[in-house]
C-alpha positions as CSV (number, residue, x, y, z in Angstrom):
1,M,4.6,75.7,22.5
2,V,7.0,73.2,24.1
3,G,4.4,72.1,27.1
4,L,1.6,71.8,24.8
5,L,3.6,69.5,22.6
6,V,5.1,67.6,25.4
7,A,1.5,67.3,26.7
8,D,0.2,65.8,23.0
9,L,-3.1,67.9,23.6
10,M,-3.1,68.8,20.2
11,R,-1.4,67.8,16.7
12,P,2.2,69.4,16.5
13,G,1.2,71.2,13.4
14,F,-1.7,73.2,14.9
15,V,0.2,74.0,18.3
16,M,2.9,75.7,16.1
17,F,0.7,77.6,13.8
18,S,-1.1,79.1,16.7
19,V,2.1,80.1,18.2
20,V,3.2,81.8,14.7
21,V,-0.5,83.3,14.5
22,L,0.0,84.8,18.2
23,F,3.8,86.1,17.4
24,M,2.2,88.0,14.3
25,C,-0.8,89.3,16.6
26,V,2.1,91.0,18.9
27,G,4.5,92.3,16.3
28,I,7.2,89.5,16.6
29,L,6.5,88.2,13.0
30,S,5.3,90.4,10.0
31,P,2.7,88.5,7.9
32,K,5.0,87.7,5.3
33,E,7.6,86.2,7.6
34,A,5.2,84.2,8.9
35,L,4.1,82.4,5.7
36,A,7.7,82.4,4.4
37,G,7.6,78.7,5.4
38,F,5.1,77.9,3.4
39,S,6.9,78.4,0.3
40,N,10.5,77.3,1.6
41,K,12.3,74.8,-0.7
42,G,13.0,72.5,2.1
43,M,9.3,72.4,2.8
44,I,8.0,71.7,-0.8
45,T,10.8,69.0,-1.1
46,V,9.4,67.2,1.9
47,A,6.3,67.1,0.2
48,L,7.4,65.9,-3.0
49,L,9.6,63.3,-1.1
50,F,6.2,61.9,0.1
51,L,5.3,60.9,-3.3
52,V,8.4,59.8,-4.6
53,S,8.6,57.4,-1.3
54,E,5.2,56.1,-2.1
55,G,5.8,55.4,-5.7
56,V,8.4,53.4,-4.6
57,R,6.7,51.7,-2.0
58,R,3.9,50.6,-4.4
59,S,6.7,49.3,-6.7
60,D,7.6,46.5,-4.3
61,A,11.0,46.8,-5.0
62,L,11.6,46.9,-1.2
63,G,9.8,44.1,-0.5
64,H,11.4,42.1,-3.0
65,M,15.0,43.3,-1.8
66,V,14.2,42.4,2.2
67,K,12.6,38.8,1.3
68,R,15.4,38.0,-0.8
69,M,18.0,39.0,2.2
70,L,16.1,37.0,5.0
71,P,17.2,33.8,5.9
72,K,14.7,31.1,4.7
73,R,15.6,27.9,7.0
74,S,14.2,27.9,10.6
75,G,16.4,28.0,13.6
76,C,18.5,31.0,12.4
77,S,19.5,33.4,15.2
78,V,18.5,36.7,15.9
79,R,21.8,38.2,15.2
80,N,21.9,36.4,12.0
81,G,18.3,38.3,11.0
82,Y,20.4,41.5,12.1
83,I,23.2,41.0,9.9
84,R,21.2,40.2,7.0
85,I,18.6,43.2,7.2
86,L,19.7,46.0,9.3
87,P,22.5,47.3,6.8
88,L,19.6,47.0,4.4
89,I,17.4,49.2,5.5
90,T,19.8,51.4,6.7
91,A,21.0,51.9,3.1
92,V,17.6,52.4,1.8
93,S,16.4,55.0,4.5
94,A,19.0,57.5,3.4
95,F,17.2,58.0,0.5
96,L,13.6,57.5,1.0
97,N,11.1,58.8,4.1
98,N,11.3,56.7,7.0
99,T,7.7,55.9,7.4
100,P,7.0,54.1,3.9
101,V,10.3,52.0,4.6
102,V,8.9,50.8,8.0
103,V,5.6,50.3,7.1
104,V,6.6,48.3,4.0
105,F,9.1,46.1,6.1
106,I,7.1,45.5,9.2
107,P,4.6,43.2,7.6
108,I,7.2,41.4,5.9
109,I,9.4,40.9,8.9
110,K,6.6,39.8,10.8
111,Q,5.6,36.8,9.0
112,W,9.2,35.9,8.4
113,A,9.6,35.9,12.1
114,R,6.7,33.8,12.7
115,K,7.9,31.3,9.9
116,V,11.9,31.0,11.2
117,R,10.2,31.0,15.1
118,L,12.0,34.2,16.0
119,P,10.5,36.5,18.5
120,L,9.2,39.6,16.6
121,R,10.0,42.0,19.2
122,K,13.5,41.3,18.8
123,F,13.2,43.0,15.5
124,L,10.9,46.2,15.7
125,I,12.6,48.6,17.7
126,P,16.0,47.8,15.5
127,L,14.2,48.4,12.2
128,S,12.9,51.7,13.5
129,Y,16.5,52.9,14.6
130,A,18.3,51.6,11.3
131,A,15.9,53.7,9.5
132,I,16.9,56.9,11.8
133,L,20.1,55.9,11.2
134,G,20.1,55.7,7.4
135,G,18.3,59.1,7.5
136,M,21.4,60.8,9.0
137,C,23.3,60.2,6.2
138,T,21.9,62.3,3.3
139,L,20.3,65.4,2.5
140,I,17.1,63.8,1.7
141,G,17.4,61.0,4.4
142,T,15.0,62.8,7.0
143,S,12.8,65.8,6.9
144,T,15.0,67.2,9.4
145,N,17.9,67.6,7.5
146,L,15.9,69.3,4.8
147,V,14.4,71.7,7.3
148,I,17.6,72.7,8.5
149,H,19.1,73.3,4.9
150,G,15.6,75.2,4.2
151,M,16.5,77.6,7.4
152,M,20.5,77.6,6.0
153,L,19.3,78.9,2.5
154,D,17.0,81.8,4.4
155,A,19.8,83.0,6.5
156,G,22.1,83.4,3.6
157,Y,24.4,80.1,4.0
158,E,25.1,77.8,0.7
159,G,23.2,74.7,2.9
160,F,24.0,71.1,2.3
161,T,25.3,68.9,-0.5
162,M,23.3,65.4,-0.9
163,F,25.9,63.4,0.9
164,E,27.5,66.3,3.1
165,L,26.3,65.2,6.2
166,G,27.2,61.8,5.4
167,K,30.7,62.7,6.3
168,V,29.4,61.8,9.8
169,G,26.1,59.9,9.6
170,I,28.0,57.0,7.8
171,F,30.2,56.3,10.9
172,I,27.3,57.1,13.2
173,A,25.1,54.5,11.1
174,F,28.1,51.9,10.9
175,F,28.6,52.0,14.6
176,G,25.0,51.9,15.4
177,V,24.3,49.0,13.4
178,L,26.9,47.2,15.0
179,Y,25.8,47.9,18.4
180,M,22.2,46.7,17.7
181,I,23.9,43.4,15.8
182,L,26.1,42.7,18.8
183,F,23.8,43.9,22.1
184,A,20.1,44.7,20.8
185,A,18.9,41.2,21.3
186,R,19.6,40.8,25.1
187,R,18.1,44.4,25.9
188,L,15.0,43.6,23.9
189,P,12.3,41.5,25.4
190,D,10.9,38.2,24.1
191,D,7.5,38.0,23.0
192,P,4.8,37.3,25.6
193,A,3.9,33.5,26.0
194,E,0.3,34.2,25.0
195,A,1.6,36.3,21.5
196,S,1.5,33.2,19.4
197,A,-1.8,32.3,20.2
198,G,-3.1,35.9,20.0
199,D,-1.4,36.5,17.0
200,S,-2.5,33.2,15.2
201,D,-5.9,35.2,14.3
202,V,-4.1,37.6,12.4
203,N,-1.8,35.3,10.5
204,C,-4.3,32.9,8.9
205,E,-5.3,33.4,5.2
206,E,-8.8,33.2,5.4
207,S,-9.0,35.6,8.5
208,N,-10.4,39.2,8.5
209,V,-8.1,40.4,11.3
210,V,-6.6,43.5,10.9
211,E,-3.9,45.5,12.7
212,A,-4.3,49.2,11.8
213,V,-2.0,52.1,13.4
214,I,-3.8,55.3,14.1
215,G,-2.3,58.0,11.9
216,S,-2.6,61.8,12.6
217,R,-5.6,62.5,10.1
218,F,-7.7,59.6,11.8
219,P,-10.7,62.2,12.8
220,G,-11.2,60.5,16.2
221,I,-7.9,61.3,17.9
222,N,-8.6,62.7,21.4
223,R,-12.3,61.3,21.1
224,S,-13.4,58.5,23.4
225,Y,-14.3,55.3,22.2
226,S,-18.2,55.6,23.1
227,D,-18.4,59.1,21.5
228,F,-16.7,58.0,18.2
229,D,-18.7,55.1,16.1
230,F,-15.6,53.6,14.6
231,A,-17.9,50.7,13.2
232,R,-20.3,53.3,11.1
233,H,-17.0,55.1,10.0
234,Y,-15.3,52.1,8.7
235,G,-17.1,49.2,8.6
236,A,-15.2,47.3,11.1
237,E,-15.5,46.1,14.7
238,I,-12.5,47.2,17.5
239,R,-11.4,44.0,19.3
240,E,-8.8,45.3,21.2
241,I,-6.5,48.8,21.4
242,R,-3.2,48.5,22.6
243,R,-0.6,51.5,23.7
244,G,2.3,51.7,25.5
245,G,3.1,47.9,25.5
246,T,-0.5,47.2,27.2
247,A,-3.9,46.1,26.0
248,L,-6.6,48.3,27.1
249,T,-9.6,46.2,27.6
250,D,-12.2,48.9,29.1
251,L,-12.6,50.4,25.7
252,D,-15.6,52.6,26.4
253,S,-13.2,54.8,28.8
254,Q,-10.6,55.0,26.5
255,V,-9.4,58.0,24.1
256,F,-7.8,57.3,20.8
257,R,-4.3,58.6,20.4
258,E,-1.9,58.8,17.4
259,G,0.0,55.7,17.2
260,D,-2.5,53.5,18.9
261,T,-2.5,50.1,17.4
262,L,-6.2,48.7,16.8
263,I,-7.1,44.9,16.6
264,L,-10.2,44.8,14.1
265,D,-12.6,42.7,12.9
266,T,-13.4,43.5,9.4
267,D,-15.2,42.3,6.1
268,G,-11.8,41.7,4.1
269,S,-12.1,44.8,2.0
270,F,-10.8,46.9,4.5
271,I,-7.1,46.9,3.4
272,A,-8.0,47.6,0.1
273,T,-10.4,50.6,0.9
274,W,-8.0,52.4,3.4
275,G,-4.6,51.3,2.4
276,D,-4.1,54.5,0.5
277,S,-5.3,56.8,3.1
278,S,-2.9,58.6,5.9
279,I,-5.8,58.0,8.3
280,F,-3.9,54.9,9.3
281,L,-0.2,54.8,9.5
282,M,0.2,50.9,8.9
283,L,-2.6,48.2,7.9
284,S,-1.5,44.7,8.2
285,N,-3.5,41.4,8.2
286,G,-0.6,38.8,8.2
287,R,-1.1,37.7,4.7
288,C,1.7,37.6,2.0
289,H,3.0,40.6,1.0
290,E,1.5,41.7,-2.2
291,P,2.9,44.2,-5.0
292,V,0.8,47.5,-5.7
293,S,2.7,47.9,-9.1
294,R,3.9,45.2,-11.2
295,G,6.3,44.8,-14.2
296,W,7.6,48.0,-15.9
297,R,6.3,50.4,-13.5
298,K,8.5,48.5,-10.7
299,W,11.7,49.3,-12.3
300,L,10.9,52.7,-13.7
301,A,10.4,53.9,-10.0
302,I,13.7,52.5,-9.1
303,A,15.1,54.1,-12.2
304,L,13.6,57.5,-11.5
305,L,14.7,57.5,-7.9
306,A,18.3,56.9,-9.2
307,V,17.9,59.7,-11.7
308,M,16.9,61.7,-8.8
309,I,19.7,60.7,-6.4
310,V,22.5,61.0,-9.5
311,G,21.2,64.3,-10.7
312,A,21.1,66.0,-7.2
313,T,24.4,64.8,-6.6
314,V,25.9,65.9,-9.9
315,G,23.8,69.1,-10.0
316,S,25.7,70.2,-6.6
317,L,29.2,70.0,-8.1
318,P,30.6,73.1,-8.4
319,A,31.8,73.0,-12.0
320,V,27.8,71.8,-13.0
321,Q,26.6,74.9,-10.9
322,K,28.9,77.4,-13.1
323,L,27.7,76.3,-16.5
324,P,25.0,78.6,-17.8
325,I,22.2,76.9,-17.6
326,G,20.1,79.4,-15.8
327,I,18.3,76.7,-13.6
328,P,19.9,75.4,-10.5
329,L,20.0,71.5,-10.8
330,D,19.7,71.2,-7.1
331,M,17.5,68.3,-5.3
332,F,14.4,70.6,-5.3
333,F,14.8,70.6,-9.4
334,W,15.3,66.8,-9.4
335,V,12.3,65.8,-7.2
336,C,9.9,68.2,-9.3
337,V,10.7,66.3,-12.3
338,V,11.1,62.8,-10.9
339,T,7.6,63.6,-9.1
340,V,5.9,64.6,-12.2
341,L,7.1,61.6,-14.0
342,M,6.0,59.0,-11.5
343,G,2.5,60.7,-11.4
344,C,2.7,60.7,-15.6
345,F,3.4,57.0,-15.5
346,G,0.8,56.1,-13.0
347,I,3.3,55.0,-10.1
348,F,1.2,56.4,-7.5
349,P,-2.4,57.3,-7.6
350,V,-2.5,60.8,-9.1
351,K,-6.1,61.2,-8.1
352,R,-5.4,60.6,-4.5
353,Y,-1.9,62.2,-4.3
354,T,-3.1,64.8,-1.3
355,K,-3.9,61.6,0.7
356,L,-0.2,60.5,0.2
357,I,1.1,63.7,1.9
358,S,1.6,64.2,5.5
359,W,0.1,67.7,6.0
360,D,0.9,67.8,9.9
361,I,4.5,67.6,9.1
362,L,4.6,70.1,6.2
363,I,2.6,72.7,8.7
364,T,4.8,71.8,11.3
365,I,7.7,72.6,9.1
366,A,6.5,75.6,7.5
367,C,5.9,77.0,11.1
368,A,9.2,75.8,12.3
369,L,10.7,78.4,9.8
370,A,8.5,80.9,10.9
371,I,9.1,80.2,14.7
372,S,12.9,80.1,14.3
373,R,12.4,83.5,12.7
374,A,10.6,84.7,15.8
375,M,13.3,83.7,17.8
376,V,15.7,85.9,16.0
377,N,13.4,89.1,15.6
378,S,12.8,89.0,19.5
379,G,16.1,88.6,20.6
380,L,15.6,85.4,22.7
381,A,18.0,83.4,20.3
382,D,20.7,85.7,21.2
383,F,19.7,85.4,25.1
384,I,19.8,81.8,24.9
385,A,23.1,81.4,23.0
386,A,24.8,83.8,25.3
387,H,23.7,81.6,28.1
388,V,24.7,78.8,26.5
389,I,28.5,80.3,25.9
390,D,28.3,81.1,29.5
391,F,27.4,77.8,30.8
392,S,30.5,76.7,28.9
393,N,32.8,78.8,30.7
394,N,33.8,80.6,27.2
395,V,36.2,77.7,27.1
396,S,35.7,76.9,23.7
397,P,33.5,76.5,20.8
398,W,33.7,72.5,21.2
399,A,32.0,72.8,24.7
400,V,29.2,74.9,23.0
401,L,28.6,72.6,20.5
402,V,28.2,70.1,23.4
403,V,25.7,72.3,25.1
404,L,24.0,72.6,21.9
405,Y,23.7,68.8,21.2
406,V,22.6,67.7,24.4
407,T,19.9,70.5,24.6
408,T,18.8,69.6,21.1
409,N,18.7,66.0,21.8
410,V,16.7,66.0,25.1
411,I,14.1,68.3,23.4
412,T,13.8,66.1,20.2
413,E,12.9,63.0,22.8
414,L,10.3,65.2,24.3
415,I,8.7,66.9,21.3
416,T,8.8,66.4,17.7
417,N,12.1,66.5,15.5
418,N,11.2,69.4,13.1
419,A,9.8,71.3,16.1
420,A,13.4,70.6,18.0
421,A,15.4,72.1,15.1
422,A,13.4,74.9,14.9
423,F,14.2,75.6,18.3
424,A,17.8,75.0,18.2
425,F,18.7,76.4,14.7
426,P,18.5,80.2,15.9
427,I,20.4,79.5,18.5
428,A,23.0,77.6,17.0
429,M,23.1,80.6,14.4
430,S,23.5,83.0,17.0
431,A,26.3,81.4,19.2
432,A,28.4,81.1,15.9
433,E,27.9,84.8,15.6
434,Q,28.9,85.7,19.0
435,L,31.8,83.2,19.4
436,E,32.8,84.7,15.7
437,V,33.2,81.1,14.3
438,N,32.0,79.0,11.1
439,P,28.4,78.2,12.0
440,M,28.6,75.0,9.9
441,P,29.6,72.7,13.1
442,F,26.8,73.7,14.9
443,F,24.1,73.3,12.0
444,V,25.4,69.9,11.3
445,A,25.1,68.9,15.2
446,V,21.6,70.2,15.1
447,C,20.8,68.2,12.4
448,I,22.4,64.9,13.9
449,A,21.0,65.5,17.6
450,S,17.2,66.5,16.3
451,S,17.2,63.1,14.4
452,A,18.7,60.7,17.4
453,S,15.5,59.9,18.9
454,F,16.3,56.6,20.4
455,S,15.5,56.8,23.9
456,S,11.7,57.5,23.8
457,P,8.9,56.6,21.2
458,I,7.8,60.1,21.2
459,G,10.1,61.9,19.0
460,Y,9.9,60.0,15.9
461,Q,7.0,58.4,13.8
462,T,8.5,55.1,13.1
463,N,9.3,54.6,16.9
464,M,5.3,55.0,17.4
465,I,4.8,52.4,14.9
466,A,7.1,50.1,16.6
467,Q,5.9,50.6,19.5
468,G,2.3,49.9,18.5
469,I,2.9,46.7,16.7
470,G,5.5,45.3,18.8
471,N,3.6,46.0,22.3
472,Y,6.8,47.6,23.7
473,R,6.8,49.8,27.1
474,F,8.7,53.3,27.2
475,K,11.4,51.4,29.1
476,D,12.1,49.0,26.4
477,F,13.2,52.2,24.1
478,V,15.4,53.2,27.1
479,R,17.1,49.9,27.5
480,V,18.1,49.4,23.9
481,G,18.0,53.3,22.8
482,L,20.0,55.2,25.4
483,P,23.6,53.5,24.6
484,L,22.6,54.2,21.3
485,N,22.1,57.8,22.1
486,I,25.6,58.1,23.8
487,I,27.2,56.5,20.8
488,T,25.8,58.9,18.4
489,F,26.6,62.0,21.1
490,V,30.4,60.9,21.2
491,L,30.8,60.4,17.6
492,S,29.3,63.6,16.5
493,I,31.1,65.7,19.0
494,V,34.6,64.1,18.0
495,L,33.9,63.9,14.2
496,I,32.0,67.0,13.5
497,P,35.1,69.7,14.1
498,L,37.5,67.6,12.3
499,F,35.2,67.4,9.0
500,W,34.0,71.3,9.5
501,E,36.4,73.6,11.3
502,F,34.9,76.3,13.6
C-alpha cells in the first residue's frame, strides 16, 4: 500500500480500498470492520465541512478580508505583504478546509502581486504553509485531526475538544509564521524573467486564457494527451502543461497527473461552466475576483460559521455535557445543523452538492480507519510498537514520542496525510499500552506530524496547487519547508508532554 501511494500509480482512495478488501478476503478484517469507517463521525464531519467551506467561499467574505488587508501602494516589500496576509490566512484556516482557502486567496494575491510589482513565487508556498499551520490549531482545521478524533472515539477514548490541539498548535503557528516573515523571502525563488510576458495573456480583461489545476476527479488522469481529447470534453485547447516547476512542451508524449497546471485557450464560459466542479482544483483567468453570493447570504454564511464554532466549543464543556438534553451537542451535531441551514438558504448550490465533496478524501479516511483496525487485529501494530520502544532503548516515553513523530512525519511527506495517520495511530495506541502510559501525547504527536507536510509538494493538496500555479521545483519546498519541519518538531516534542502528561 505504501509503495503504491509513493509511486502515485492510482488514487489514494482506491489503493487503500483495495487493501481493505484484501484484508477482508484473508480474514484480517470482518465485513463489519471493513465498513465501519464509512459511518464514522469524523469521516461524515469532514464531508459536511466541505459544504460549509464552500458556502463561506461563495460568500466572498474571505476575498473581502484579504483585499482589505493587502497593501495598496506599489513599492511595498515582500515581508510587509507577509505581515499583512499570513496571520489572516492562518486564522481562517483554523476553521475552514485548507483547500478552498488557498483557492480563494491565490487569484487575489496573484493579481495584487502583479499590481504592486512583487514576485508571485515569493507568496504561494507561504500561503499554503500558513493554511497548514492554521489547520493544526483546532479539531476542524484539517481532516487529519478529525480522522484521529474518530479513531480515538472508536477505541473508547474521549477524543479532542474543539481547541484542545491549539495548546500546541498556536505556538507552532506563531513561530512558523514568524519564521516565514523573517526568512522565507530569501529562500524562495524570484519569478523567471519571462514571467511578465508569459502571464500578460492571462491578466488581460479581454483574454480567454485560463489556468486550471487538475483535480482528483479529472477523467484523463494517467491518460496521455493524445489519448484523451481535452477539447471535445471541455471546449478548450491546451496551450501548455506545467509540472514540477517546468513547462512541458512535447504535449503528445505527456500523461495527465493530478496537480498539473494547464494553460488553456477557452471561449470565455469555461470558468462559469466548470467553476463548481471538483474536476479542477482551481480555475483562474486573472480577472478581478467576483463574489458568487451577494447581500444577506454573505453575512448569513459568516454567522452560521460562527454558530458552528461557538456551539461546538460550548457543547464540549463538562457542564453542558451533563445537561439532560439527550443529544450530544458536539461538532458533528453543529456541522449537520449548519450544513442543512446553508443548503436551505441557498448559500451553496444544493442541486450540485455532491460535486463539492472530495470523495477520494472521504474514501481514504474511511479505509484508513479500517486499515488501522487491521494493524491491531493482525498484531502488526504491537510488533512495530515493540520495536519502536526497543529502538528508543526503553529510555522513556519521551524517546518513543520522538521516534513516533519522526516516523509519521517522514511517511506523510511521501504519501497522503490521512494515510500516514492511519499507519501511525494504532502504533501510538499500542506503544502507550505497552509502556502503560497516557496515550494522549502520542495521539497529539500523530496529529501534528501527519499535518506538518512542508518539505515536499506530495503530502498536502494545497502544496500541489501552489506548485502548479507557482511553477516551483521540488527543491524549493525543501529549501523553505525543511526548517519549518524542524521548528514544528522541536516545539511539538517540548510542548506536548507539558500539556498532556504521560
